[in-house]
C-alpha positions in Angstrom: 26.7 -32.6 0.4 27.6 -29.0 -0.2 30.3 -28.3 -2.8 30.1 -31.7 -4.3 29.2 -32.7 -7.9 27.8 -36.1 -8.8 28.6 -37.4 -12.3 26.9 -40.4 -13.9 28.0 -42.1 -17.1 26.7 -40.7 -20.4 26.2 -42.4 -23.8 27.0 -39.4 -25.8 26.7 -35.6 -26.1 24.4 -33.7 -28.5 23.7 -30.1 -29.0 25.0 -26.5 -29.5 26.9 -24.6 -26.8 27.4 -20.9 -26.3 30.5 -20.4 -24.1 31.3 -17.7 -21.6 33.5 -14.9 -22.9 37.2 -15.6 -23.0 38.8 -15.1 -19.6 42.2 -14.0 -20.8 40.7 -11.4 -23.2 38.3 -10.2 -20.6 41.0 -9.4 -18.0 43.0 -7.5 -20.6 40.0 -5.6 -22.0 39.1 -4.5 -18.5 42.6 -3.3 -17.6 43.3 -1.5 -20.9 39.9 0.1 -21.0 40.5 1.5 -17.5 43.5 3.5 -18.7 42.1 4.5 -22.1 40.5 7.9 -22.5 36.7 7.8 -22.6 34.2 5.0 -22.7 34.9 1.4 -23.8 32.0 -1.0 -24.4 32.8 -4.6 -23.6 30.4 -7.2 -25.0 30.8 -10.8 -24.0 32.5 -10.1 -20.6 33.3 -13.3 -18.7 31.7 -13.1 -15.3 33.6 -15.8 -13.4 35.1 -14.8 -10.0 38.6 -14.2 -11.6 37.4 -11.5 -14.0 35.1 -10.0 -11.5 38.2 -9.6 -9.2 39.9 -7.6 -11.9 36.8 -5.4 -12.4 36.5 -4.8 -8.7 40.2 -3.8 -8.4 40.0 -1.2 -11.2 36.9 0.3 -9.5 38.9 0.6 -6.3 41.3 2.8 -8.3 38.6 5.2 -9.3 37.5 3.8 -12.6 33.7 4.1 -13.2 32.1 0.9 -14.3 28.5 0.2 -15.1 26.4 -2.6 -16.6 24.6 -1.8 -19.9 21.9 -4.0 -21.3 24.3 -6.1 -23.4 27.7 -4.9 -22.3 29.9 -3.6 -19.5 30.8 0.1 -20.0 34.1 1.3 -18.6 34.8 5.0 -18.4 38.6 5.1 -18.9 40.6 7.7 -16.8 43.6 7.8 -19.1 47.2 6.7 -18.5 47.7 9.0 -15.5 44.2 9.0 -14.0 44.2 6.0 -11.6 43.8 6.8 -7.9 45.5 5.3 -4.9 43.2 2.5 -3.5 42.0 2.9 0.0 42.3 -0.8 0.8 44.1 -3.9 -0.3 43.4 -5.0 -3.9 42.0 -8.5 -3.5 42.8 -10.6 -6.6 41.0 -13.6 -5.2 42.2 -16.8 -6.9 43.4 -15.0 -10.1 47.1 -15.1 -11.0 46.3 -13.1 -14.1 44.8 -10.3 -12.1 47.7 -10.0 -9.7 50.5 -10.3 -12.3 49.0 -7.9 -14.8 48.0 -5.3 -12.2 51.5 -5.5 -10.7 52.8 -4.2 -14.1 50.2 -1.5 -14.2 50.7 -0.4 -10.6 54.5 -0.3 -11.0 54.1 2.8 -13.1 51.6 4.7 -10.8 52.8 7.3 -8.4 51.1 5.9 -5.4 51.1 3.0 -2.9 49.2 -0.2 -3.4 49.0 -3.8 -2.0 48.0 -6.8 -4.0 46.8 -9.9 -2.2 44.5 -12.9 -2.8 43.2 -16.2 -1.4 45.3 -18.9 0.2 46.0 -20.6 -3.2 47.1 -17.4 -4.9 49.4 -16.5 -1.9 51.4 -19.6 -2.7 52.0 -18.9 -6.4 55.4 -17.5 -7.4 55.7 -13.8 -8.1 59.5 -13.5 -8.4 59.1 -14.0 -12.2 57.5 -10.6 -12.4 59.0 -8.9 -9.4 62.6 -9.2 -10.6 62.1 -7.6 -14.0 59.8 -4.9 -12.5 62.5 -4.1 -10.0 65.0 -3.9 -12.9 62.7 -1.3 -14.5 62.9 0.7 -11.2 59.8 -0.4 -9.4 59.8 -0.7 -5.6 58.1 -4.0 -4.8 58.2 -6.0 -1.6 56.5 -9.3 -0.7 56.9 -12.5 1.4 60.2 -14.3 0.9 61.9 -11.3 -0.8 59.0 -10.7 -3.1 58.4 -14.3 -4.3 55.0 -14.6 -2.7 52.0 -12.3 -2.1 50.9 -10.0 -0.6 52.9 -7.6 -2.8 53.5 -4.0 -1.8 54.1 -1.7 -4.7 55.3 1.9 -4.5 55.0 3.1 -8.1 57.1 5.8 -9.8 59.6 6.4 -12.5 60.4 3.4 -14.7 62.9 2.8 -17.4 62.6 0.5 -20.3 64.6 -2.8 -20.2 65.6 -5.6 -22.6 64.2 -8.7 -20.8 64.9 -12.3 -21.9 62.3 -14.3 -20.1 63.4 -17.8 -19.0 59.8 -19.1 -19.4 57.1 -18.6 -22.1 54.5 -16.8 -20.0 51.8 -14.5 -21.2 51.3 -13.2 -17.7 55.0 -12.2 -17.4 55.0 -10.7 -20.9 51.8 -8.8 -20.3 52.9 -7.5 -16.9 56.1 -6.0 -18.5 54.2 -4.5 -21.5 51.8 -2.7 -19.1 54.7 -1.4 -17.1 56.4 -0.5 -20.4 53.6 1.9 -21.2 54.9 4.0 -18.3 58.6 3.6 -18.8 61.1 5.9 -20.3 62.4 4.5 -23.6 61.7 1.1 -25.1 60.9 -2.2 -23.3 61.8 -5.5 -25.0 60.5 -8.9 -23.9 61.7 -12.0 -25.6 60.5 -15.6 -24.8 61.9 -19.1 -25.5 58.5 -20.0 -27.1 55.6 -17.9 -28.2 53.0 -17.6 -25.4 49.4 -16.3 -25.9 49.4 -12.9 -27.5 46.1 -11.3 -26.5 47.8 -8.3 -25.0 49.8 -7.5 -28.1 46.7 -7.8 -30.3 44.6 -5.7 -28.0 47.3 -3.0 -27.8 47.5 -2.9 -31.6 43.7 -2.7 -31.8 43.9 0.4 -29.5 46.6 2.0 -31.5 49.4 1.6 -28.9 53.0 1.7 -30.2 53.9 -2.0 -30.0 56.0 -4.1 -32.4 56.0 -7.9 -32.6 58.9 -9.6 -34.3 59.1 -13.4 -33.9 59.5 -14.2 -30.2 60.2 -10.6 -29.2 57.8 -7.8 -28.4 58.7 -4.1 -28.2 56.8 -1.3 -26.6 57.7 2.4 -26.3 56.4 4.4 -23.3 56.5 7.9 -21.9 56.1 9.5 -25.3 53.0 11.5 -24.5 50.9 9.0 -26.3 47.4 8.2 -25.1 44.7 6.0 -26.6 40.9 6.2 -26.9 38.4 3.7 -25.5 36.8 1.4 -28.0 34.2 -1.3 -28.4 35.4 -4.8 -27.6 33.8 -8.1 -28.7 35.0 -10.9 -26.5 34.6 -14.3 -28.1 33.8 -17.6 -26.4 36.6 -19.1 -24.2 38.3 -22.0 -26.0 39.7 -23.1 -22.7 36.2 -23.5 -21.3 35.1 -25.1 -24.5 37.9 -27.6 -24.3 36.0 -29.6 -21.7 33.1 -30.1 -24.0 35.3 -30.8 -27.0 37.3 -33.3 -25.0 34.1 -35.0 -23.8 32.6 -35.2 -27.3 35.7 -36.7 -28.9 35.8 -39.3 -26.1 32.2 -40.4 -26.3 31.4 -42.3 -29.6 28.3 -40.9 -31.3 28.6 -37.4 -29.9 27.9 -34.3 -32.0 28.6 -30.9 -30.5 28.9 -27.5 -32.0 30.4 -24.5 -30.2 29.6 -21.1 -31.7 31.7 -17.9 -31.9 34.8 -19.3 -30.1 38.1 -17.5 -29.9 40.6 -19.3 -32.3 43.8 -17.3 -31.6 46.7 -19.4 -32.9 48.5 -19.2 -29.6 45.5 -20.8 -27.9 44.6 -23.5 -30.5 47.1 -26.1 -29.4 44.4 -28.3 -27.9 42.6 -28.5 -31.2 45.8 -29.2 -33.1 46.7 -32.1 -30.7 43.3 -33.6 -31.0 43.6 -33.6 -34.8 46.9 -35.3 -34.4 45.2 -37.9 -32.2 42.7 -38.6 -34.9 39.7 -36.7 -33.6 37.1 -35.3 -35.9 37.1 -31.6 -35.3 36.1 -29.0 -37.9 36.2 -25.2 -37.8 33.8 -23.1 -39.8 32.5 -19.5 -40.1 36.0 -18.2 -39.6 36.4 -14.4 -39.1 38.5 -11.8 -37.4 37.0 -9.4 -34.8 39.0 -6.8 -32.8 42.3 -8.4 -34.0 41.2 -11.9 -32.7 40.3 -14.9 -34.9 36.8 -16.3 -34.2 34.8 -19.2 -35.5 32.6 -22.2 -34.9 33.9 -25.6 -33.8 32.1 -28.8 -34.7 33.1 -32.1 -33.0 32.1 -35.7 -33.6 33.0 -38.6 -31.2 34.5 -41.8 -32.4 36.8 -44.7 -31.4 39.8 -43.6 -33.4 41.9 -41.7 -30.8 45.6 -42.6 -30.6 48.3 -41.5 -28.2 50.8 -38.8 -29.1 53.8 -36.9 -27.7 53.2 -33.3 -26.6 56.3 -31.2 -25.8 58.3 -28.0 -26.6 56.6 -25.1 -28.3 53.2 -26.8 -28.2 53.0 -26.6 -24.4 52.4 -22.8 -24.0 49.6 -23.1 -26.6 47.6 -25.6 -24.5 48.9 -25.1 -20.9 45.4 -24.6 -19.5 44.0 -27.5 -21.4 46.5 -30.2 -20.2 44.2 -31.5 -17.4 41.4 -32.2 -19.9 43.9 -33.5 -22.5 45.1 -35.9 -19.9 41.6 -37.2 -19.5 41.1 -37.6 -23.2 44.4 -39.5 -23.4 43.0 -42.1 -21.0 40.6 -43.1 -23.7 43.1 -43.2 -26.6 44.9 -46.2 -27.8 48.5 -46.3 -27.0 50.7 -44.0 -24.8 50.5 -40.3 -24.6 53.6 -38.5 -23.2 53.4 -34.9 -22.0 56.7 -33.2 -21.2 58.2 -29.7 -20.8 55.1 -28.8 -18.8 56.8 -28.0 -15.4 54.8 -24.7 -15.4 51.7 -26.8 -14.4 53.2 -27.3 -10.9 52.8 -23.6 -10.1 49.2 -23.0 -11.3 46.2 -22.8 -9.0 47.6 -26.0 -7.6 50.2 -28.5 -8.7 48.2 -29.7 -11.7 50.5 -32.5 -12.6 50.3 -34.1 -9.2 46.6 -33.3 -8.8 45.4 -34.8 -12.1 47.6 -37.9 -11.8 46.5 -38.5 -8.2 42.8 -38.2 -8.9 42.7 -40.2 -12.2 44.6 -43.0 -10.5 41.7 -43.3 -8.1 39.5 -43.8 -11.2 41.7 -46.6 -12.4 43.8 -44.7 -15.0 47.2 -46.1 -15.9 49.2 -42.9 -15.5 52.6 -42.0 -14.3 53.8 -38.6 -12.9 57.0 -37.1 -14.3 58.9 -34.1 -13.2 57.7 -32.0 -16.1 54.6 -33.9 -17.2 53.1 -37.3 -17.3 52.9 -40.6 -19.2 49.3 -41.9 -19.8 48.7 -45.4 -21.0 45.4 -45.3 -22.8 42.7 -47.9 -23.4 41.9 -48.8 -19.8 38.3 -48.6 -18.5 37.8 -46.1 -15.7 35.6 -46.6 -12.7 33.6 -44.1 -10.7 35.3 -42.9 -7.5 35.3 -40.2 -4.9 37.8 -37.6 -6.2 38.9 -34.1 -5.2 39.4 -30.9 -7.2 42.4 -29.7 -5.1 40.6 -26.3 -5.2 41.4 -26.0 -8.9 38.6 -25.2 -11.4 40.3 -26.9 -14.3 41.0 -30.1 -12.3 37.3 -30.2 -11.2 35.9 -29.8 -14.7 38.4 -32.3 -16.2 37.4 -34.9 -13.6 33.7 -34.3 -14.4 34.4 -35.1 -18.0 36.3 -38.3 -17.0 33.2 -39.3 -14.9 31.1 -39.4 -18.1 33.0 -42.4 -19.3 33.4 -44.2 -16.0 31.6 -47.4 -14.9 29.5 -46.2 -12.0 29.1 -42.8 -10.3 31.8 -40.3 -9.7 31.6 -37.7 -6.8 33.9 -34.7 -7.1 34.5 -32.8 -3.8 35.4 -29.2 -3.4 33.8 -27.9 -6.6 33.0 -24.3 -5.6 36.3 -23.4 -7.4 34.5 -23.9 -10.8 32.9 -20.5 -10.2 36.3 -18.8 -10.7 36.0 -19.3 -14.5 32.8 -21.1 -15.5 29.8 -20.7 -13.1 27.5 -22.3 -15.7 29.6 -25.4 -16.4 27.3 -28.0 -14.8 24.2 -26.5 -16.3 25.8 -26.4 -19.8 27.0 -30.0 -19.5 23.6 -31.3 -18.4 21.9 -29.7 -21.4 24.0 -31.7 -23.9 24.1 -35.1 -22.2 21.9 -37.8 -24.0 
């Protein structure tokens, strides 16, 4: 049947994997290259639907984009060179596209509308709308600006001192982009450190930005411009997490992932697996374009044990929690995930989705308000499960199916194309 994936049990995984480019870094490289002066050369661009939505949106604002032999070339128009789009900017399923572009558009002297698919139109936007309004932006949306479509009339902004109630790289990046156009300094402080790709990329481009602990400061409207550069985008560790999780869960597995982004704000999944007793090694470590990069080697065994995951660790592995939940089913003892309420406002309610579908497979798992409790060690059985329209839920369930008794059918899997169109092909190549 269309949009279904059939998964059969696997003995183990063997092989080397080249991952798609990091989705978070790709979004930011596209956006910042569009307002740089001159050409930027982006190597390793992730070509899932989310990043392509960002690319299409900047083209609608008059930014020339072309495909080279090995890279995407963006002809930046400078800080003041974007043009009013003639149509709605369609962000598809991408929350990153909408939230980051909202910050960029707040500083433009024209009218724009951001919308997306039915899932994105249900995701909360008040977390960016409120501080952008405080900076002077004129933004309207459904339910007083809490839901898309968002209508933005850009103009004069002023810097603010914003204490974010949540650790969110999307909120932080949105305000830093707006801060480029604001008079004075903009400060953003978080309760925990979220991923910092925007700060690193701005530093790489020579933008006036300062990072001190949990606070980031940017100074705008000082006549500063920045030149386009070459970007190397490493493999996406969030995409790699599915293969890493599969390998540690299947005894006898040996998998190597080359040139993976190892930003400390994204390595929480690796750190938790090590705490669980998994055999994961990092080699060939280097730094490229202000981002840590290296190879990850994984061996599977029977030594996984349950852990508690909470607090400052959550922002460092928020996207990996669905696959981490699957891995926890095969560990000995209980795994408790808490302080992860943010999962309820992702592409879907990921807490409810992963608990519901894993229960169909026989997992002993309990939903909590801000997370879940997983009792490991039970055998899973193949079942008919659903992705809930969420790419990370779909891929996590595929990995669970590798260790089930019998076949697993996952429905509604076209969502995988938002981040990893080659997922099924890559998985098949390493199954033994």
